[in-house]
C-alpha positions as CSV (number, residue, x, y, z in Angstrom):
1,X,79.0,145.7,-39.2
2,X,80.7,142.1,-37.5
3,X,80.0,138.9,-36.7
4,X,79.4,139.3,-33.0
5,X,80.2,135.4,-30.7
6,X,80.6,134.7,-27.5
7,X,82.8,131.4,-26.3
8,X,81.7,129.4,-23.3
9,X,84.3,127.6,-21.7
10,X,83.2,125.0,-19.2
11,X,84.5,122.4,-17.2
12,X,82.7,119.4,-16.5
13,X,82.5,117.6,-12.7
14,X,81.1,115.1,-10.9
15,X,79.7,116.3,-7.4
16,X,78.9,114.8,-4.3
17,X,75.9,112.5,-5.7
18,X,78.3,111.4,-8.7
19,X,76.6,113.4,-11.2
20,X,77.9,115.5,-13.9
21,X,77.8,119.3,-13.5
22,X,78.6,122.0,-16.1
23,X,80.7,124.8,-14.6
24,X,80.9,127.7,-16.4
25,X,84.0,129.4,-16.0
26,X,83.9,132.5,-18.5
27,X,82.1,133.8,-21.7
28,X,84.7,135.8,-24.0
29,X,83.2,138.2,-26.8
30,X,84.3,138.7,-30.0
31,X,82.9,141.7,-31.8
32,X,83.7,140.6,-34.9
33,X,84.5,137.1,-37.3
34,X,82.7,135.2,-35.3
35,X,80.6,133.0,-38.2
36,X,82.4,129.5,-38.3
37,X,85.0,130.1,-41.3
38,X,85.9,133.0,-39.3
39,X,88.1,133.1,-36.0
40,X,86.1,130.2,-34.6
41,X,87.6,128.1,-37.5
42,X,91.2,129.1,-36.3
43,X,90.6,128.5,-32.4
44,X,89.5,125.2,-33.6
45,X,92.4,124.2,-34.9
46,X,94.4,125.8,-32.0
47,X,92.6,123.7,-29.6
48,X,93.0,120.6,-31.7
49,X,96.6,120.8,-31.2
50,X,96.6,120.9,-27.6
51,X,96.0,118.1,-24.4
52,X,94.0,119.0,-21.2
53,X,96.2,117.5,-18.3
54,X,95.7,117.4,-15.0
55,X,99.2,118.3,-13.0
56,X,102.3,119.5,-14.9
57,X,105.2,117.7,-15.4
58,X,108.5,118.1,-17.0
59,X,108.6,121.0,-19.0
60,X,106.7,120.3,-22.3
61,X,107.2,121.7,-26.0
62,X,103.6,120.5,-26.7
63,X,100.4,122.5,-26.3
64,X,98.8,121.9,-23.1
65,X,96.3,122.9,-20.9
66,X,96.2,122.6,-17.1
67,X,92.5,122.0,-16.8
68,X,89.9,124.5,-17.8
69,X,90.7,127.0,-16.1
70,X,94.4,127.3,-17.5
71,X,92.5,126.6,-21.2
72,X,90.3,129.6,-20.5
73,X,93.5,132.1,-19.6
74,X,95.6,130.6,-22.6
75,X,92.7,131.4,-24.5
76,X,91.9,135.0,-23.8
77,X,96.3,135.6,-24.4
78,X,96.1,134.1,-27.7
79,X,93.2,136.1,-29.0
80,X,93.2,139.5,-27.1
81,X,95.4,142.1,-28.9
82,X,95.1,145.4,-27.4
83,X,91.9,147.2,-27.5
84,X,88.8,146.4,-28.7
85,X,87.3,143.0,-30.5
86,X,87.7,140.8,-27.2
87,X,86.1,141.3,-24.5
88,X,85.3,139.2,-20.8
89,X,81.6,139.8,-20.1
90,X,78.7,137.9,-17.6
91,X,77.8,134.4,-17.7
92,X,74.5,136.1,-17.0
93,X,75.1,137.4,-20.5
94,X,75.5,134.9,-23.0
95,X,72.7,135.2,-25.6
96,X,72.0,139.1,-24.4
97,X,74.9,140.7,-26.5
98,X,73.7,141.0,-30.2
99,X,75.7,137.4,-31.3
100,X,74.9,136.2,-34.5
101,X,77.0,133.3,-32.8
102,X,77.3,131.3,-29.6
103,X,80.3,128.5,-29.2
104,X,81.0,126.2,-26.2
105,X,84.2,124.9,-25.3
106,X,83.7,121.9,-23.0
107,X,86.3,120.3,-21.2
108,X,85.1,116.7,-20.8
109,X,85.2,114.9,-18.0
110,X,87.8,112.3,-19.5
111,X,89.6,115.3,-20.5
112,X,88.4,115.9,-24.1
113,X,87.6,118.7,-25.2
114,X,83.8,119.1,-27.2
115,X,83.5,122.4,-29.3
116,X,79.9,123.5,-29.7
117,X,77.9,126.2,-32.1
118,X,75.0,127.4,-31.8
119,X,73.1,129.8,-34.2
120,X,71.8,133.0,-32.6
121,X,69.9,134.7,-35.8
122,X,66.7,133.4,-35.0
123,X,64.1,133.5,-31.8
124,X,66.1,130.6,-30.2
125,X,69.3,129.6,-31.1
126,X,69.9,126.2,-32.7
127,X,72.7,123.4,-32.5
128,X,74.5,123.2,-35.6
129,X,77.4,121.7,-34.8
130,X,78.9,119.4,-31.8
131,X,82.5,117.5,-31.8
132,X,85.8,117.8,-31.8
133,X,87.8,121.2,-32.5
134,X,89.5,119.0,-35.3
135,X,86.1,118.3,-36.8
136,X,84.7,121.8,-36.7
137,X,87.8,122.5,-38.3
138,X,87.9,120.2,-40.9
139,X,84.3,121.1,-41.8
140,X,84.5,125.1,-42.3
141,X,87.8,125.4,-43.4
142,X,87.0,123.3,-46.3
143,X,84.0,125.6,-46.7
144,X,86.7,129.0,-47.4
145,X,89.4,127.1,-49.1
């Protein structure tokens, strides 16, 4: 039996009225190892090594994401290996795929990355973590080591 999870990738931006809007880009479903100590810890560690930029300059050896859409594409490329396990789902499917955990990867207005985890095993999801990817990795990698 797998521990199912979904990742919603969100980009924050300002609308014409100056209000902050969450633009949901995609929903990625994982069939296995979705508990915080599983691939989410690896995902958070990977995200913590990257920087979100606005435009590409000279060749850069660091891990960079040219906005949230680029981050989403690299996330899928990193974790999708052949058939099975990782799927693209409709954003409307979030919380309706028998997921045990829901994750949000949010690219904030200041280009920082926020990582959020919800436990979805009860009647309604409840937040169990909100912080930087590195804080998540530090918290949940240390549990298994």
